[in-house]
Every structure is written in structure tokens, then in C-alpha cells.
N, C-alpha and C positions, 0 to 999 in steps of 0.2 A: 461602174467595175466593181464597185462594193458587193452588187446584188449577185453578179454572176459568180466573185469568190465564194460568197454565201453558200450560194447554189451547189456548186463544186466540193466545199469542205461538207457540207450536207450529204451530198449522193457519196463520197468518201468516207464518209462514217458509216451511211449505213447497209454500203457495200462489206464494209470490214464488221459491222454488227452480225449480218448474214453468216458469213465469211465465220466468224467466231464460231457462231449457232452451231454451223453445219460440224465442226471438227469437234467441238467443244459437246456439244450437248446429242446431233442427231447420230453421226459415228457413233458414238457409245452404245446408245439406246440397241442400234441396228445391230451392232456386231455381240454376240454374247462373250459374256466374260464368267466362264465357269472352271471350276479349280475339281478334277477327278485324280482320286487317288484308291488303289486297294490297300489290302493290309489283311493277315492271313494268322492268327493266332493259337495255338496249341491248345487242348482241352484236355484236364485230366480223365481219362478212362481206364478203371484196372481193369483192364481185359489184355491179352495176351496175344488176341489175334486181329486188333484194328486197333490207331490210333482217331482222336475225332478231334477236329479243329472247325474251325469257323475261316471263313473268306467274307470281310466287311468291303464294301465299296462306299466312298464319303466324296458323296458330291457337294460341289457350297458352291450356292450364286454370289459372284464377287463383284457382278457390275450391275451399275443402275436400275434397270429394267427386270421384271419379274417374265417368268416363261415356265413352260412345260418341260418335265423330263419323262421322256418314255423309252421302255425294251431296254430297261438295264439288265444286263446278264455275264456271264462268265463262263470259262471255260478252263483247267486244270489240267495239267501235265504233270509228272510225277515220276522219280526214281528210285528206285528199294536202295537199301545199303548194301554193298558191294557188287554192284552193276557198272556200270563205266564205260568210259566212249563218248567219243566227239559224234554231232551229230554235223548239221551242213554250218556253214561257215564259223569254225570253232566254237560251238555253242555246246554245252552238255548235251549227251544225247539222254533224252526223255521219253522211255520209251513207251510208259501207260499213259490212260485221260480216259479224264471224266467230265463229261459224259463221254459215252463211245462213239457219238458222232452230238454234231451240234453243241448249242449253249445250253447250259442251264440258267431259267430263267429268275432273276432275284424279283424283279415285280416287270411284268410287262405293260401295266397300267399306264396311264396317263396323269402325271402328278404336279401339279403346280406345285413351282417354289420361286417364292421372293425375297427377293434383293437381299445380301447378309444373309441368309439361311443356310443351315448344312443339313442335309438327308442322307442319313444312314441305311442301309440297304444289306440283310446279312442272310447267308447261306453256310448250314452246317453240314459238312464232309465227313465221312467216313474212309478212311483209308489203310491199307495195310499198316499192320503195326512196326515193320523194316521200315516208314519212307526215310528219306534223309532229305530229298531235294522235290521243292513244289514251286512251279513258274504256274502263273495265272494272268489272263487275259481277260480282260473288261473292257464292256460296250456299251454305249446308250447314246442317244440320242436327242437333243434337245433343241426345243421349238420354241421360237421367240412370241412373247404378247406384247404386239405395239399395236396401235390402232391405223384406220388407213390412211389417215394422211401423212404421218410418219412413212409407213409403206411407200405411197405416192411418192412421196417428198425423196424418199432414199433410193426409188427407180429413176429418177432421175438424175442424181448428183454422185450417188456411190459407183466406186470401183465396181466391174464385173467381177460378183462372187458367186459362190455353190447356192443354190434352193437351200430353202429352208425348207425340213429339219438342217441342222450343223451334227455331226459323227463326231464322239470323242472314242478316245479308244484308249487304254493304257495295261504295260504288262508289267509286273513285279515276279522276282524270284525269291523263297524263301525259305530256308536250311531249319527242318525240324530238330527240334532238343530231344535229346533221347534222356528220360530219368528212370 
């Protein structure tokens, strides 16, 4: 009877160890943990017909694994002073767009990002001097860098999830400060 109890105890301990590994290690490695935010700062430009600002995309890898950031891009809509009106779903009407179609690429290359690292991607913009409201959309893709053993275990053990790479998007609105 004592041998059977020891075998059962060892089997339960092994199952608990495997379950803990899956929950605390494997799941964290296969799910990307990335913080993404956009910032806009007005720059001092002594020109009566344009204002200059800078869009900054901040990407921080807060997960335990490394990965690759690719295709960092943004697009901008803005409103001039004196314009008004509501767009769709009670959002402000932002009639002007940069670029006219598509996205600005801040960096189209595939860049390695280590755990705990913050990467900044910047783009200067020239806007009309009477710009008062700016709305920015930012996007990028993130590819996990895990080994074939982890990928194989993840396929067997994980819940269904979208394919690698993971897509990230953020949108922010900024008021420009008149000087």
C-alpha cells in the first residue's frame, strides 16, 4: 500500500509541476507582452505659414521573451482653427489627412527587441500654422522569437489564437498649443 501511495503522490506532483510550467512559463513566453503608445510634441518653428511637430511611437517589451518589431507606421488627421462639426459617432470632424492615402512608415525594417527594452520611432511633421487638433493612429506587428520546442508545445497545449505576428494599434488625440 505504501508503494502505491508514493507512486500516486509522485504522479500528482509531476502533473502539478507540468501544469505550473505551462501556466507560469510557457503561456507567458508564447503571448507577447508589449506596451505601445504614441506622443506628439510641437516644435518651435518661427514660420507664419506652418507649424512643425514630431510623432513618437514608444514600444516597450515588458514580457519575458524577445521578439521582433516590424512595419511601424502612423497616419494623421487634423483640424484647423475655426473648423467645426461632428464626424461619425459624435467624434470631431477631422477633415485633413497626412499622408493623403496610406501610412507614414517610421520604420519598415524588422528590429529585434529584448525583454525590458523600450524603442522609440520618430517622425517630424509639417502642418498648417492654424492646426488646432491632431489625431494619430499608430500600428506595428510583433513577432515572437521562441524556439521550435516551445512552439511545438504551444501548438499542443495552448488555446486557439491568431497567427504570429501579433498586430498592435493605438490612436491618440492631441491639442496643439498656440504660442
